[in-house]
Backbone as XML, in Angstrom:
<?xml version="1.0"?>
<chain id="A" units="angstrom">
  <residue number="1" name="UNK">
    <atom name="N" x="0.824" y="-1.371" z="-0.181"/>
    <atom name="CA" x="-0.065" y="-0.213" z="0.097"/>
    <atom name="C" x="0.781" y="1.413" z="0.155"/>
  </residue>
  <residue number="2" name="UNK">
    <atom name="N" x="0.787" y="2.264" z="-0.865"/>
    <atom name="CA" x="1.280" y="3.471" z="-0.936"/>
    <atom name="C" x="0.661" y="4.487" z="0.061"/>
  </residue>
  <residue number="3" name="UNK">
    <atom name="N" x="1.395" y="5.490" z="0.256"/>
    <atom name="CA" x="1.105" y="6.380" z="0.992"/>
    <atom name="C" x="0.713" y="7.588" z="0.049"/>
  </residue>
  <residue number="4" name="UNK">
    <atom name="N" x="-0.195" y="8.579" z="0.643"/>
    <atom name="CA" x="-0.445" y="9.661" z="-0.078"/>
    <atom name="C" x="0.810" y="10.374" z="-0.646"/>
  </residue>
  <residue number="5" name="UNK">
    <atom name="N" x="1.778" y="10.845" z="-0.062"/>
    <atom name="CA" x="2.851" y="11.390" z="-0.362"/>
    <atom name="C" x="3.538" y="10.476" z="-1.491"/>
  </residue>
  <residue number="6" name="UNK">
    <atom name="N" x="3.646" y="9.407" z="-1.371"/>
    <atom name="CA" x="4.330" y="8.357" z="-2.499"/>
    <atom name="C" x="3.346" y="8.577" z="-3.743"/>
  </residue>
  <residue number="7" name="UNK">
    <atom name="N" x="2.289" y="8.619" z="-3.688"/>
    <atom name="CA" x="1.270" y="8.836" z="-5.075"/>
    <atom name="C" x="1.714" y="10.087" z="-5.651"/>
  </residue>
  <residue number="8" name="UNK">
    <atom name="N" x="1.771" y="11.237" z="-4.856"/>
    <atom name="CA" x="1.941" y="12.392" z="-5.181"/>
    <atom name="C" x="3.252" y="12.616" z="-5.834"/>
  </residue>
  <residue number="9" name="UNK">
    <atom name="N" x="4.375" y="12.022" z="-5.329"/>
    <atom name="CA" x="5.535" y="12.012" z="-6.029"/>
    <atom name="C" x="5.613" y="11.097" z="-7.032"/>
  </residue>
  <residue number="10" name="UNK">
    <atom name="N" x="5.064" y="10.176" z="-7.253"/>
    <atom name="CA" x="4.936" y="9.439" z="-8.361"/>
    <atom name="C" x="4.932" y="10.067" z="-9.701"/>
  </residue>
  <residue number="11" name="UNK">
    <atom name="N" x="4.160" y="11.362" z="-9.665"/>
    <atom name="CA" x="3.742" y="12.073" z="-10.887"/>
    <atom name="C" x="4.766" y="12.937" z="-10.964"/>
  </residue>
  <residue number="12" name="UNK">
    <atom name="N" x="5.122" y="12.929" z="-12.458"/>
    <atom name="CA" x="6.360" y="14.048" z="-12.696"/>
    <atom name="C" x="5.902" y="15.728" z="-12.498"/>
  </residue>
  <residue number="13" name="UNK">
    <atom name="N" x="4.657" y="15.924" z="-12.811"/>
    <atom name="CA" x="4.313" y="17.228" z="-12.557"/>
    <atom name="C" x="2.815" y="17.035" z="-11.798"/>
  </residue>
  <residue number="14" name="UNK">
    <atom name="N" x="2.932" y="17.456" z="-10.504"/>
    <atom name="CA" x="1.676" y="16.912" z="-9.896"/>
    <atom name="C" x="0.392" y="17.846" z="-10.198"/>
  </residue>
  <residue number="15" name="UNK">
    <atom name="N" x="-0.450" y="16.908" z="-10.573"/>
    <atom name="CA" x="-1.912" y="17.837" z="-11.243"/>
    <atom name="C" x="-2.886" y="17.474" z="-10.288"/>
  </residue>
  <residue number="16" name="UNK">
    <atom name="N" x="-2.765" y="16.717" z="-9.178"/>
    <atom name="CA" x="-3.762" y="16.142" z="-8.426"/>
    <atom name="C" x="-4.611" y="15.195" z="-9.156"/>
  </residue>
  <residue number="17" name="UNK">
    <atom name="N" x="-4.526" y="14.921" z="-10.363"/>
    <atom name="CA" x="-5.410" y="13.916" z="-11.082"/>
    <atom name="C" x="-4.355" y="12.796" z="-11.032"/>
  </residue>
  <residue number="18" name="UNK">
    <atom name="N" x="-4.185" y="11.871" z="-10.255"/>
    <atom name="CA" x="-3.319" y="10.764" z="-9.997"/>
    <atom name="C" x="-3.365" y="9.705" z="-11.278"/>
  </residue>
  <residue number="19" name="UNK">
    <atom name="N" x="-2.483" y="9.636" z="-11.826"/>
    <atom name="CA" x="-2.441" y="8.922" z="-13.167"/>
    <atom name="C" x="-2.664" y="9.556" z="-14.388"/>
  </residue>
  <residue number="20" name="UNK">
    <atom name="N" x="-2.770" y="11.126" z="-14.098"/>
    <atom name="CA" x="-3.315" y="12.020" z="-15.163"/>
    <atom name="C" x="-4.648" y="11.523" z="-15.823"/>
  </residue>
  <residue number="21" name="UNK">
    <atom name="N" x="-5.539" y="11.098" z="-14.989"/>
    <atom name="CA" x="-7.011" y="10.777" z="-15.259"/>
    <atom name="C" x="-7.961" y="12.093" z="-15.294"/>
  </residue>
  <residue number="22" name="UNK">
    <atom name="N" x="-8.270" y="12.195" z="-16.601"/>
    <atom name="CA" x="-9.132" y="13.382" z="-16.973"/>
    <atom name="C" x="-10.350" y="13.244" z="-17.310"/>
  </residue>
  <residue number="23" name="UNK">
    <atom name="N" x="-11.183" y="14.210" z="-17.147"/>
    <atom name="CA" x="-12.665" y="13.633" z="-17.422"/>
    <atom name="C" x="-12.578" y="13.727" z="-18.750"/>
  </residue>
  <residue number="24" name="UNK">
    <atom name="N" x="-13.541" y="13.164" z="-19.375"/>
    <atom name="CA" x="-13.856" y="13.118" z="-20.921"/>
    <atom name="C" x="-14.029" y="14.403" z="-21.274"/>
  </residue>
  <residue number="25" name="UNK">
    <atom name="N" x="-13.631" y="14.949" z="-22.334"/>
    <atom name="CA" x="-13.923" y="16.221" z="-22.936"/>
    <atom name="C" x="-15.293" y="16.157" z="-23.677"/>
  </residue>
  <residue number="26" name="UNK">
    <atom name="N" x="-15.895" y="17.153" z="-23.647"/>
    <atom name="CA" x="-17.436" y="17.126" z="-24.596"/>
    <atom name="C" x="-16.941" y="17.326" z="-26.068"/>
  </residue>
  <residue number="27" name="UNK">
    <atom name="N" x="-17.675" y="16.678" z="-26.810"/>
    <atom name="CA" x="-17.247" y="16.685" z="-28.231"/>
    <atom name="C" x="-17.227" y="18.257" z="-28.959"/>
  </residue>
  <residue number="28" name="UNK">
    <atom name="N" x="-16.311" y="18.234" z="-29.667"/>
    <atom name="CA" x="-16.186" y="19.365" z="-30.325"/>
    <atom name="C" x="-17.382" y="20.033" z="-31.106"/>
  </residue>
  <residue number="29" name="UNK">
    <atom name="N" x="-18.030" y="21.130" z="-30.926"/>
    <atom name="CA" x="-18.882" y="21.841" z="-31.681"/>
    <atom name="C" x="-18.309" y="22.880" z="-32.614"/>
  </residue>
  <residue number="30" name="UNK">
    <atom name="N" x="-18.524" y="22.639" z="-33.946"/>
    <atom name="CA" x="-18.389" y="23.772" z="-34.804"/>
    <atom name="C" x="-19.324" y="24.464" z="-35.174"/>
  </residue>
  <residue number="31" name="UNK">
    <atom name="N" x="-19.147" y="25.732" z="-34.854"/>
    <atom name="CA" x="-20.126" y="26.798" z="-35.070"/>
    <atom name="C" x="-19.422" y="27.552" z="-36.250"/>
  </residue>
  <residue number="32" name="UNK">
    <atom name="N" x="-20.501" y="28.349" z="-36.756"/>
    <atom name="CA" x="-20.395" y="29.108" z="-37.950"/>
    <atom name="C" x="-20.388" y="30.436" z="-37.520"/>
  </residue>
  <residue number="33" name="UNK">
    <atom name="N" x="-19.832" y="31.630" z="-38.009"/>
    <atom name="CA" x="-20.151" y="33.028" z="-37.350"/>
    <atom name="C" x="-21.579" y="33.075" z="-37.930"/>
  </residue>
  <residue number="34" name="UNK">
    <atom name="N" x="-22.153" y="34.413" z="-37.088"/>
    <atom name="CA" x="-23.504" y="34.950" z="-37.360"/>
    <atom name="C" x="-23.284" y="35.738" z="-38.694"/>
  </residue>
  <residue number="35" name="UNK">
    <atom name="N" x="-24.311" y="35.698" z="-39.524"/>
    <atom name="CA" x="-24.170" y="36.570" z="-40.565"/>
    <atom name="C" x="-24.791" y="37.864" z="-40.319"/>
  </residue>
  <residue number="36" name="UNK">
    <atom name="N" x="-24.340" y="38.996" z="-40.876"/>
    <atom name="CA" x="-24.674" y="40.267" z="-40.557"/>
    <atom name="C" x="-26.307" y="40.526" z="-40.369"/>
  </residue>
  <residue number="37" name="UNK">
    <atom name="N" x="-27.052" y="39.681" z="-41.276"/>
    <atom name="CA" x="-28.604" y="39.842" z="-41.074"/>
    <atom name="C" x="-28.895" y="39.252" z="-39.347"/>
  </residue>
  <residue number="38" name="UNK">
    <atom name="N" x="-28.294" y="37.990" z="-39.154"/>
    <atom name="CA" x="-28.516" y="37.573" z="-37.743"/>
    <atom name="C" x="-28.116" y="38.386" z="-36.904"/>
  </residue>
  <residue number="39" name="UNK">
    <atom name="N" x="-27.022" y="38.936" z="-37.048"/>
    <atom name="CA" x="-26.326" y="39.814" z="-35.895"/>
    <atom name="C" x="-27.384" y="41.194" z="-35.976"/>
  </residue>
  <residue number="40" name="UNK">
    <atom name="N" x="-27.803" y="41.741" z="-36.791"/>
    <atom name="CA" x="-28.846" y="42.849" z="-36.494"/>
    <atom name="C" x="-30.303" y="42.330" z="-35.896"/>
  </residue>
  <residue number="41" name="UNK">
    <atom name="N" x="-30.533" y="41.317" z="-36.250"/>
    <atom name="CA" x="-31.810" y="40.638" z="-35.795"/>
    <atom name="C" x="-31.512" y="40.465" z="-34.085"/>
  </residue>
  <residue number="42" name="UNK">
    <atom name="N" x="-30.384" y="39.976" z="-33.969"/>
    <atom name="CA" x="-30.271" y="39.706" z="-32.375"/>
    <atom name="C" x="-29.948" y="40.890" z="-31.750"/>
  </residue>
  <residue number="43" name="UNK">
    <atom name="N" x="-29.328" y="42.035" z="-32.147"/>
    <atom name="CA" x="-29.216" y="43.055" z="-31.673"/>
    <atom name="C" x="-30.709" y="43.810" z="-31.371"/>
  </residue>
  <residue number="44" name="UNK">
    <atom name="N" x="-31.442" y="43.842" z="-32.461"/>
    <atom name="CA" x="-33.002" y="44.228" z="-32.361"/>
    <atom name="C" x="-33.870" y="43.558" z="-31.531"/>
  </residue>
  <residue number="45" name="UNK">
    <atom name="N" x="-33.668" y="42.252" z="-31.280"/>
    <atom name="CA" x="-34.392" y="41.627" z="-30.105"/>
    <atom name="C" x="-34.061" y="42.149" z="-28.950"/>
  </residue>
  <residue number="46" name="UNK">
    <atom name="N" x="-32.727" y="42.275" z="-28.769"/>
    <atom name="CA" x="-32.123" y="42.530" z="-27.282"/>
    <atom name="C" x="-32.581" y="43.981" z="-27.049"/>
  </residue>
  <residue number="47" name="UNK">
    <atom name="N" x="-32.516" y="44.816" z="-27.759"/>
    <atom name="CA" x="-32.980" y="46.317" z="-27.625"/>
    <atom name="C" x="-34.449" y="46.374" z="-27.232"/>
  </residue>
  <residue number="48" name="UNK">
    <atom name="N" x="-35.107" y="45.639" z="-28.215"/>
    <atom name="CA" x="-36.454" y="45.491" z="-27.964"/>
    <atom name="C" x="-36.922" y="44.926" z="-26.308"/>
  </residue>
  <residue number="49" name="UNK">
    <atom name="N" x="-36.407" y="43.881" z="-26.031"/>
    <atom name="CA" x="-36.401" y="43.390" z="-24.886"/>
    <atom name="C" x="-35.991" y="44.396" z="-23.812"/>
  </residue>
  <residue number="50" name="UNK">
    <atom name="N" x="-35.211" y="45.253" z="-23.877"/>
    <atom name="CA" x="-34.656" y="45.982" z="-22.836"/>
    <atom name="C" x="-35.404" y="47.349" z="-22.975"/>
  </residue>
  <residue number="51" name="UNK">
    <atom name="N" x="-35.775" y="47.897" z="-23.858"/>
    <atom name="CA" x="-36.813" y="48.994" z="-24.177"/>
    <atom name="C" x="-37.572" y="49.199" z="-22.644"/>
  </residue>
  <residue number="52" name="UNK">
    <atom name="N" x="-37.363" y="50.310" z="-22.097"/>
    <atom name="CA" x="-38.174" y="50.639" z="-21.148"/>
    <atom name="C" x="-38.158" y="49.754" z="-19.861"/>
  </residue>
  <residue number="53" name="UNK">
    <atom name="N" x="-36.957" y="48.904" z="-19.644"/>
    <atom name="CA" x="-36.777" y="47.801" z="-18.403"/>
    <atom name="C" x="-36.027" y="48.755" z="-17.561"/>
  </residue>
  <residue number="54" name="UNK">
    <atom name="N" x="-36.215" y="48.698" z="-16.218"/>
    <atom name="CA" x="-35.491" y="49.340" z="-15.152"/>
    <atom name="C" x="-35.413" y="48.735" z="-13.947"/>
  </residue>
  <residue number="55" name="UNK">
    <atom name="N" x="-34.283" y="48.293" z="-13.585"/>
    <atom name="CA" x="-34.097" y="47.573" z="-12.369"/>
    <atom name="C" x="-34.634" y="48.230" z="-10.922"/>
  </residue>
  <residue number="56" name="UNK">
    <atom name="N" x="-35.375" y="47.705" z="-10.367"/>
    <atom name="CA" x="-36.193" y="47.847" z="-9.095"/>
    <atom name="C" x="-35.263" y="47.218" z="-7.864"/>
  </residue>
  <residue number="57" name="UNK">
    <atom name="N" x="-34.133" y="46.803" z="-8.071"/>
    <atom name="CA" x="-33.176" y="46.332" z="-6.806"/>
    <atom name="C" x="-32.838" y="47.282" z="-5.929"/>
  </residue>
  <residue number="58" name="UNK">
    <atom name="N" x="-32.952" y="47.211" z="-4.860"/>
    <atom name="CA" x="-32.602" y="48.132" z="-3.903"/>
    <atom name="C" x="-31.384" y="48.944" z="-4.094"/>
  </residue>
  <residue number="59" name="UNK">
    <atom name="N" x="-30.232" y="48.316" z="-4.387"/>
    <atom name="CA" x="-28.993" y="48.875" z="-4.776"/>
    <atom name="C" x="-28.957" y="49.569" z="-5.848"/>
  </residue>
  <residue number="60" name="UNK">
    <atom name="N" x="-29.774" y="49.277" z="-6.968"/>
    <atom name="CA" x="-29.684" y="49.830" z="-8.137"/>
    <atom name="C" x="-30.531" y="51.290" z="-8.005"/>
  </residue>
  <residue number="61" name="UNK">
    <atom name="N" x="-31.523" y="51.453" z="-7.381"/>
    <atom name="CA" x="-32.532" y="52.512" z="-6.826"/>
    <atom name="C" x="-31.729" y="53.515" z="-6.186"/>
  </residue>
  <residue number="62" name="UNK">
    <atom name="N" x="-31.122" y="53.148" z="-5.145"/>
    <atom name="CA" x="-29.919" y="53.951" z="-4.533"/>
    <atom name="C" x="-28.924" y="54.599" z="-5.360"/>
  </residue>
  <residue number="63" name="UNK">
    <atom name="N" x="-28.496" y="53.744" z="-6.161"/>
    <atom name="CA" x="-27.425" y="54.391" z="-7.217"/>
    <atom name="C" x="-28.014" y="55.508" z="-7.909"/>
  </residue>
  <residue number="64" name="UNK">
    <atom name="N" x="-29.190" y="55.234" z="-8.437"/>
    <atom name="CA" x="-29.976" y="56.344" z="-9.515"/>
    <atom name="C" x="-30.189" y="57.291" z="-8.688"/>
  </residue>
  <residue number="65" name="UNK">
    <atom name="N" x="-30.415" y="57.392" z="-7.140"/>
    <atom name="CA" x="-30.781" y="58.571" z="-6.526"/>
    <atom name="C" x="-29.582" y="59.259" z="-6.274"/>
  </residue>
  <residue number="66" name="UNK">
    <atom name="N" x="-28.375" y="58.426" z="-6.204"/>
    <atom name="CA" x="-27.171" y="59.100" z="-5.766"/>
    <atom name="C" x="-26.476" y="59.645" z="-6.932"/>
  </residue>
  <residue number="67" name="UNK">
    <atom name="N" x="-26.910" y="59.434" z="-8.267"/>
    <atom name="CA" x="-26.545" y="59.879" z="-9.505"/>
    <atom name="C" x="-27.427" y="60.839" z="-10.173"/>
  </residue>
  <residue number="68" name="UNK">
    <atom name="N" x="-28.771" y="61.202" z="-9.715"/>
    <atom name="CA" x="-29.453" y="61.871" z="-10.329"/>
    <atom name="C" x="-29.156" y="63.127" z="-11.136"/>
  </residue>
  <residue number="69" name="UNK">
    <atom name="N" x="-27.869" y="63.700" z="-10.601"/>
    <atom name="CA" x="-27.602" y="64.767" z="-11.252"/>
    <atom name="C" x="-26.842" y="64.522" z="-12.784"/>
  </residue>
  <residue number="70" name="UNK">
    <atom name="N" x="-26.422" y="63.331" z="-12.797"/>
    <atom name="CA" x="-25.884" y="62.883" z="-14.290"/>
    <atom name="C" x="-26.995" y="62.592" z="-15.243"/>
  </residue>
  <residue number="71" name="UNK">
    <atom name="N" x="-26.873" y="62.882" z="-16.596"/>
    <atom name="CA" x="-27.919" y="62.832" z="-17.676"/>
    <atom name="C" x="-26.998" y="62.579" z="-18.689"/>
  </residue>
  <residue number="72" name="UNK">
    <atom name="N" x="-27.693" y="61.841" z="-19.561"/>
    <atom name="CA" x="-27.166" y="61.333" z="-21.035"/>
    <atom name="C" x="-27.550" y="62.472" z="-21.719"/>
  </residue>
  <residue number="73" name="UNK">
    <atom name="N" x="-26.546" y="62.974" z="-22.783"/>
    <atom name="CA" x="-26.623" y="64.040" z="-23.628"/>
    <atom name="C" x="-26.483" y="63.380" z="-24.920"/>
  </residue>
  <residue number="74" name="UNK">
    <atom name="N" x="-27.586" y="63.519" z="-26.006"/>
    <atom name="CA" x="-27.547" y="62.900" z="-27.213"/>
    <atom name="C" x="-26.907" y="63.752" z="-28.035"/>
  </residue>
  <residue number="75" name="UNK">
    <atom name="N" x="-25.907" y="63.250" z="-29.008"/>
    <atom name="CA" x="-25.218" y="64.039" z="-29.927"/>
    <atom name="C" x="-26.116" y="64.615" z="-30.866"/>
  </residue>
  <residue number="76" name="UNK">
    <atom name="N" x="-25.787" y="65.604" z="-31.255"/>
    <atom name="CA" x="-26.730" y="66.343" z="-32.413"/>
    <atom name="C" x="-25.793" y="65.968" z="-33.855"/>
  </residue>
  <residue number="77" name="UNK">
    <atom name="N" x="-26.900" y="65.243" z="-34.436"/>
    <atom name="CA" x="-26.667" y="64.577" z="-35.729"/>
    <atom name="C" x="-27.229" y="65.402" z="-36.902"/>
  </residue>
  <residue number="78" name="UNK">
    <atom name="N" x="-27.254" y="66.771" z="-36.836"/>
    <atom name="CA" x="-27.768" y="67.513" z="-37.823"/>
    <atom name="C" x="-26.396" y="67.754" z="-38.747"/>
  </residue>
  <residue number="79" name="UNK">
    <atom name="N" x="-26.791" y="67.871" z="-39.844"/>
    <atom name="CA" x="-25.445" y="68.501" z="-40.776"/>
    <atom name="C" x="-24.487" y="69.650" z="-40.504"/>
  </residue>
  <residue number="80" name="UNK">
    <atom name="N" x="-25.407" y="70.597" z="-39.792"/>
    <atom name="CA" x="-25.080" y="71.961" z="-39.468"/>
    <atom name="C" x="-23.842" y="71.706" z="-38.079"/>
  </residue>
  <residue number="81" name="UNK">
    <atom name="N" x="-24.128" y="70.571" z="-37.672"/>
    <atom name="CA" x="-23.239" y="70.182" z="-36.324"/>
    <atom name="C" x="-21.937" y="69.762" z="-36.529"/>
  </residue>
  <residue number="82" name="UNK">
    <atom name="N" x="-21.846" y="69.377" z="-37.779"/>
    <atom name="CA" x="-20.490" y="68.731" z="-38.456"/>
    <atom name="C" x="-19.680" y="69.619" z="-38.623"/>
  </residue>
</chain>
């Protein structure tokens, strides 16, 4: 019978997986990149889902109260602004 120390020293590089036993790897998935149309639809779906949503979490409400003086300034996109 071997001691835990002897088992540990039996490994070249101690990995904690005695005998280099590794769990089986999941099968490799080959995914294709999204097309620009799929990306645009995904962004549209996300923006539609987030439209009007506001967190009611106590900490988020406190942060909004603390930063009420901050506001988002929309860029002026008129041709004269350029």
